C-alpha positions as CSV (number, residue, x, y, z in Angstrom):
1,X,-34.8,73.0,-28.1
2,X,-35.6,69.3,-28.6
3,X,-38.1,68.0,-26.2
4,X,-36.6,64.5,-25.9
5,X,-32.9,64.1,-26.2
6,X,-32.1,60.9,-24.4
7,X,-30.6,58.0,-26.4
8,X,-31.8,54.6,-25.2
9,X,-31.6,51.0,-26.1
10,X,-34.7,49.0,-27.1
11,X,-36.9,48.0,-24.1
12,X,-35.8,44.7,-22.7
13,X,-32.1,45.2,-23.4
14,X,-29.9,43.8,-20.6
15,X,-28.4,46.5,-18.3
16,X,-24.9,47.6,-19.1
17,X,-25.3,46.8,-22.8
18,X,-22.8,49.0,-24.8
19,X,-24.3,49.2,-28.3
20,X,-23.6,52.5,-30.1
21,X,-26.6,54.3,-31.5
22,X,-26.6,55.2,-35.1
23,X,-26.2,59.0,-35.5
24,X,-26.5,61.3,-38.5
25,X,-23.2,62.9,-37.8
26,X,-20.3,61.7,-35.6
27,X,-17.6,63.9,-34.1
28,X,-14.1,62.4,-34.3
29,X,-12.8,61.5,-30.9
30,X,-10.0,63.5,-29.5
31,X,-8.2,62.3,-26.4
32,X,-6.4,64.9,-24.3
33,X,-4.1,64.0,-21.4
34,X,-2.8,66.4,-18.8
35,X,-0.4,65.0,-16.2
36,X,0.6,67.4,-13.5
37,X,2.2,68.1,-10.1
38,X,2.7,71.3,-8.2
39,X,5.9,71.9,-10.2
40,X,5.5,70.1,-13.5
41,X,2.8,69.7,-16.1
42,X,2.6,67.6,-19.3
43,X,-0.1,67.9,-21.9
44,X,-0.4,65.7,-24.9
45,X,-2.9,64.3,-27.5
46,X,-3.3,60.5,-27.3
47,X,-4.0,58.3,-30.3
48,X,-5.0,55.3,-28.1
49,X,-6.1,55.0,-24.5
50,X,-3.3,52.5,-23.7
51,X,-0.9,55.4,-23.8
52,X,-2.2,56.7,-20.5
53,X,-1.2,53.6,-18.5
54,X,2.3,54.8,-17.6
55,X,0.9,58.0,-16.1
56,X,-1.4,56.0,-13.8
57,X,1.5,54.3,-12.1
58,X,3.1,57.6,-11.2
59,X,2.5,59.8,-8.1
60,X,1.3,62.7,-10.3
61,X,-2.4,63.6,-11.0
62,X,-3.8,62.7,-14.4
63,X,-6.7,64.2,-16.3
64,X,-8.0,62.5,-19.4
65,X,-10.6,64.3,-21.5
66,X,-12.5,62.6,-24.3
67,X,-14.0,65.1,-26.7
68,X,-16.3,63.7,-29.4
69,X,-18.1,60.4,-30.0
70,X,-16.3,57.4,-28.4
71,X,-16.5,54.0,-29.9
72,X,-17.8,51.1,-27.9
73,X,-14.3,49.4,-27.9
74,X,-12.7,52.5,-26.6
75,X,-15.1,52.7,-23.7
76,X,-14.6,49.1,-22.8
77,X,-10.8,49.6,-22.9
78,X,-11.1,52.7,-20.7
79,X,-13.4,50.8,-18.3
80,X,-10.9,48.0,-18.0
81,X,-7.9,50.3,-17.3
82,X,-9.7,52.3,-14.6
83,X,-12.3,49.8,-13.3
84,X,-15.3,51.8,-14.6
85,X,-18.7,50.2,-14.1
86,X,-20.5,49.1,-17.3
87,X,-23.7,50.9,-16.2
88,X,-21.7,54.1,-16.0
89,X,-20.2,53.5,-19.4
90,X,-23.8,52.9,-20.8
91,X,-24.8,56.3,-19.4
92,X,-21.9,57.8,-21.3
93,X,-22.8,56.1,-24.5
94,X,-26.6,57.0,-24.1
95,X,-26.5,60.7,-23.6
96,X,-29.4,62.8,-22.3
97,X,-29.1,61.4,-18.8
98,X,-30.5,63.3,-15.8
99,X,-27.8,64.9,-13.7
100,X,-26.7,62.4,-11.0
101,X,-23.8,61.1,-8.9
102,X,-22.9,57.5,-8.3
103,X,-20.2,56.5,-5.8
104,X,-18.1,53.4,-5.1
105,X,-15.4,53.0,-2.5
106,X,-12.7,54.6,-4.6
107,X,-14.5,56.5,-7.3
108,X,-17.2,59.0,-8.1
109,X,-19.2,59.1,-11.3
110,X,-21.0,62.4,-12.1
111,X,-23.3,63.3,-14.9
112,X,-23.9,67.1,-15.5
113,X,-25.9,69.1,-18.0
114,X,-24.1,71.8,-19.9
115,X,-26.4,74.6,-21.4
116,X,-25.2,75.9,-24.7
117,X,-26.9,78.9,-26.5
118,X,-26.9,78.7,-30.3
119,X,-28.8,81.3,-32.3
120,X,-31.1,82.2,-29.3
121,X,-31.9,78.6,-28.8
122,X,-30.7,76.5,-25.9
123,X,-29.3,73.0,-26.2
124,X,-28.4,70.8,-23.3
125,X,-25.2,68.7,-23.7
126,X,-24.1,66.0,-21.3
127,X,-20.8,66.0,-19.5
128,X,-19.7,62.9,-17.6
129,X,-16.9,62.8,-15.1
130,X,-15.1,60.0,-13.3
131,X,-13.0,61.0,-10.3
132,X,-10.6,58.8,-8.5
133,X,-7.8,59.4,-6.0
134,X,-5.2,60.7,-8.5
135,X,-7.1,60.9,-11.8
136,X,-10.1,62.5,-13.5
137,X,-11.7,61.3,-16.7
138,X,-14.2,63.6,-18.5
139,X,-16.4,63.0,-21.5
140,X,-18.2,65.5,-23.7
141,X,-19.8,64.8,-27.1
142,X,-19.5,67.6,-29.7
143,X,-17.0,69.7,-31.5
144,X,-16.4,72.4,-28.9
145,X,-14.2,71.6,-25.9
146,X,-15.8,73.2,-22.8
147,X,-12.6,72.8,-20.7
148,X,-10.1,74.4,-23.0
149,X,-9.8,77.5,-20.7
150,X,-9.1,75.2,-17.7
151,X,-6.2,73.5,-19.5
152,X,-4.7,76.9,-20.4
153,X,-5.0,78.0,-16.7
154,X,-3.2,74.9,-15.5
155,X,0.0,75.9,-17.3
156,X,0.5,78.9,-15.0
157,X,2.9,78.2,-12.2
158,X,0.7,79.8,-9.6
159,X,-2.4,77.8,-10.6
160,X,-4.3,76.4,-7.6
161,X,-5.4,73.3,-9.5
162,X,-1.8,72.0,-9.8
163,X,-1.1,72.6,-6.1
164,X,-4.0,70.4,-5.0
165,X,-5.1,66.8,-5.6
166,X,-7.4,65.5,-8.3
167,X,-10.5,66.2,-6.3
168,X,-10.0,69.9,-6.8
169,X,-9.8,69.4,-10.5
170,X,-13.1,67.6,-10.3
171,X,-14.6,70.6,-8.5
172,X,-13.1,72.9,-11.2
173,X,-14.8,71.0,-14.0
174,X,-18.1,70.9,-12.2
175,X,-17.9,74.6,-11.4
176,X,-17.2,75.4,-15.1
177,X,-20.2,73.4,-16.2
178,X,-22.5,75.1,-13.7
179,X,-21.2,78.6,-14.4
180,X,-22.0,78.2,-18.1
181,X,-25.6,78.8,-17.0
182,X,-25.0,82.4,-16.1
183,X,-24.1,83.8,-19.6
184,X,-27.0,81.7,-21.0
185,X,-29.4,83.3,-18.5
186,X,-27.9,86.7,-19.2
187,X,-28.9,86.3,-22.8
188,X,-32.4,85.2,-21.7
189,X,-32.6,88.4,-19.6
190,X,-31.8,90.6,-22.7
191,X,-34.4,88.7,-24.7
192,X,-37.0,89.2,-21.9
193,X,-36.2,92.9,-21.9
194,X,-36.7,93.3,-25.6
195,X,-39.9,91.4,-25.5
196,X,-41.2,93.6,-22.7
197,X,-40.5,96.7,-24.8
198,X,-42.2,95.2,-27.8
199,X,-45.2,94.4,-25.6
200,X,-45.6,98.0,-24.5
201,X,-45.2,99.4,-28.0
202,X,-46.7,97.1,-30.6
203,X,-47.3,93.5,-29.8
204,X,-48.0,91.2,-32.7
205,X,-48.1,87.5,-33.5
206,X,-44.3,87.3,-33.7
207,X,-44.2,88.5,-30.1
208,X,-46.5,85.7,-29.0
209,X,-44.3,83.2,-30.8
210,X,-41.2,84.5,-29.0
211,X,-43.1,84.3,-25.7
212,X,-44.0,80.6,-26.2
213,X,-40.5,79.7,-27.3
214,X,-39.1,81.5,-24.2
215,X,-41.4,79.7,-21.9
216,X,-40.7,76.3,-23.5
217,X,-36.9,76.7,-23.3
218,X,-37.0,77.9,-19.7
219,X,-39.1,74.9,-18.7
220,X,-36.6,72.6,-20.4
221,X,-33.7,74.5,-18.9
222,X,-35.2,74.1,-15.4
223,X,-35.8,70.3,-16.0
224,X,-32.1,69.7,-16.8
225,X,-30.5,72.2,-14.4
226,X,-32.6,71.6,-11.3
227,X,-31.1,68.2,-10.5
228,X,-27.5,69.6,-10.5
229,X,-28.3,71.2,-7.1
230,X,-29.1,67.7,-5.8
231,X,-25.8,66.4,-7.2
232,X,-23.8,69.0,-5.3
233,X,-25.8,68.4,-2.2
234,X,-25.1,64.6,-2.3
235,X,-21.4,65.1,-2.9
236,X,-21.1,67.5,0.0
237,X,-23.3,65.4,2.3
238,X,-21.7,62.0,1.7
239,X,-18.1,63.4,2.0
240,X,-16.5,60.7,-0.2
241,X,-13.0,59.7,0.9
242,X,-11.4,60.8,-2.3
243,X,-12.4,64.4,-1.6
244,X,-10.2,66.3,0.8
245,X,-11.7,68.4,3.6
246,X,-10.4,71.7,2.1
247,X,-12.3,71.0,-1.2
248,X,-15.7,71.0,0.5
249,X,-15.6,74.8,0.9
250,X,-15.3,75.2,-2.8
251,X,-18.1,72.6,-3.5
252,X,-20.4,74.5,-1.1
253,X,-19.7,77.7,-3.1
254,X,-20.5,75.8,-6.3
255,X,-23.8,74.7,-4.6
256,X,-24.6,78.3,-4.0
257,X,-24.1,79.0,-7.7
258,X,-26.7,76.3,-8.5
259,X,-29.2,78.0,-6.2
260,X,-28.6,81.4,-7.9
261,X,-29.1,79.8,-11.3
262,X,-32.3,78.2,-10.3
263,X,-33.6,81.4,-8.7
264,X,-32.9,83.2,-12.0
265,X,-34.7,80.4,-14.0
266,X,-37.7,80.6,-11.7
267,X,-37.8,84.4,-11.9
268,X,-37.6,84.4,-15.7
269,X,-40.4,81.7,-15.8
270,X,-42.6,84.0,-13.7
271,X,-41.8,87.0,-15.9
272,X,-42.5,85.1,-19.1
273,X,-45.9,84.0,-17.7
274,X,-46.8,87.5,-16.6
275,X,-45.7,88.8,-20.0
276,X,-48.1,86.4,-21.7
277,X,-50.9,87.9,-19.5
278,X,-49.7,91.3,-20.5
279,X,-49.8,90.4,-24.2
280,X,-53.4,89.0,-23.9
281,X,-54.4,92.2,-22.0
282,X,-52.7,94.4,-24.5
283,X,-54.5,92.6,-27.4
284,X,-57.8,92.9,-25.6
285,X,-57.3,96.6,-24.9
286,X,-56.3,97.2,-28.4
287,X,-59.5,95.4,-29.6
288,X,-61.5,97.5,-27.2
289,X,-60.0,100.7,-28.5
290,X,-60.8,99.7,-32.1
291,X,-64.4,98.8,-31.1
292,X,-64.8,102.1,-29.3
293,X,-63.7,104.0,-32.3
294,X,-66.1,102.0,-34.5
295,X,-68.9,102.5,-32.1
296,X,-68.4,106.2,-32.0
297,X,-68.4,106.4,-35.8
298,X,-71.5,104.2,-36.0
299,X,-73.3,106.4,-33.3
300,X,-72.5,109.6,-35.3
301,X,-73.9,108.2,-38.4
302,X,-77.1,106.9,-36.8
303,X,-78.9,110.3,-36.7
304,X,-77.4,111.2,-40.1
305,X,-78.8,108.0,-41.6
306,X,-82.2,108.8,-40.0
307,X,-82.3,112.3,-41.5
308,X,-81.3,111.2,-45.0
309,X,-83.7,108.3,-45.0
310,X,-86.5,110.5,-43.7
311,X,-86.1,113.0,-46.5
312,X,-85.4,110.3,-49.0
313,X,-89.1,109.2,-48.9
314,X,-90.1,112.0,-51.4
315,X,-93.7,112.5,-50.3
316,X,-94.0,115.8,-52.1
317,X,-97.7,116.0,-53.2
318,X,-98.5,119.8,-53.0
319,X,-102.3,119.1,-52.5
320,X,-101.7,116.9,-49.4
321,X,-101.5,118.5,-46.0
322,X,-99.1,115.7,-44.9
323,X,-96.5,116.3,-47.6
324,X,-93.0,117.4,-46.7
325,X,-92.8,121.2,-47.1
326,X,-89.0,121.1,-46.8
327,X,-88.8,119.5,-50.2
328,X,-90.0,122.7,-51.8
329,X,-87.9,125.1,-49.8
330,X,-85.4,127.2,-51.8
331,X,-82.6,126.5,-49.2
332,X,-83.8,123.1,-48.1
333,X,-80.8,121.2,-49.2
334,X,-78.1,123.4,-47.6
335,X,-80.3,123.7,-44.5
336,X,-80.4,119.9,-44.2
337,X,-76.6,119.8,-44.5
338,X,-76.3,122.4,-41.7
339,X,-78.5,120.3,-39.5
340,X,-76.5,117.1,-40.1
341,X,-73.2,119.0,-39.5
342,X,-74.5,120.5,-36.3
343,X,-75.7,117.1,-35.1
344,X,-72.3,115.6,-35.9
345,X,-70.4,118.4,-34.1
346,X,-72.7,118.2,-31.1
347,X,-72.2,114.5,-30.7
348,X,-68.4,114.8,-31.0
349,X,-68.4,117.5,-28.3
350,X,-70.6,115.4,-26.1
351,X,-68.3,112.3,-26.5
352,X,-65.3,114.5,-25.8
353,X,-66.9,115.8,-22.6
354,X,-67.6,112.3,-21.4
355,X,-64.0,111.3,-22.3
356,X,-65.2,108.4,-24.5
357,X,-62.5,108.9,-27.0
């Protein structure tokens, strides 16, 4: 996970400046339009934003989704058609924003963080949503459309989205973004379980690396997902006029989901911290076991070294009363071996009795 993902203009740039940042790769922009009522639905791909103007003048609800990297001119055109504030357009162009909600008299602008898991690494992608009385405009950079399933659901005649106003579609998009955190955290749970098993069996440097990566990604995940709870809280508390009373029940359920996700994130953070302590304790215990074995071996060889060094002095003068008589014994050598073996066995039995190894 990248530590700093926000795009920004050079310091001192006037607010609301729409200058596109140079990127290594750009995803071609796809503009999807879904116009619907309770009985009819029309879905089409637009080549220009001006094609959506006839739908805005009808009584139906309109959802425009921009998938990919928009050009500055396209954002300006969209802002002119829908009355979007330039500061909001700047937040769309400069991704990596903190989740937030801005409201005007007839419009809501919401920025959310979408967690995506790629090869056991989490990336946070920005999703921006404008919601008005009869329209919703959503933005997402990247190649994968996070709302493809919602569009397919809307084609069913019994779909609840079509039977309600555009505010319910706004809730559906927010709920889909928030619920993406559950499968990501489920994968984190499996990773934590595998690391725990590895800690108990044979921890190594690779285990420590996985632990540090896990802690880092959980911290970054918490930093981007925590504000989403505040976003839902503000939407529910302010009760904007474009949101019908019946939709607040669903928004409160969505708020509960943010609390569940944050509880899981905090739990996994605590578990990763405790696993790091377990790793350090395991390494320390392993070192103690190694040192204990080495100490026992060294202790066993201390008397053996003493005996062999004592009889290695070779003071064998037969005329001296202080000479070593054992050097002239016929069975001196095997007797010395028996003494050393007996000393070794005796010490081993003593250590076993004391439960030292």
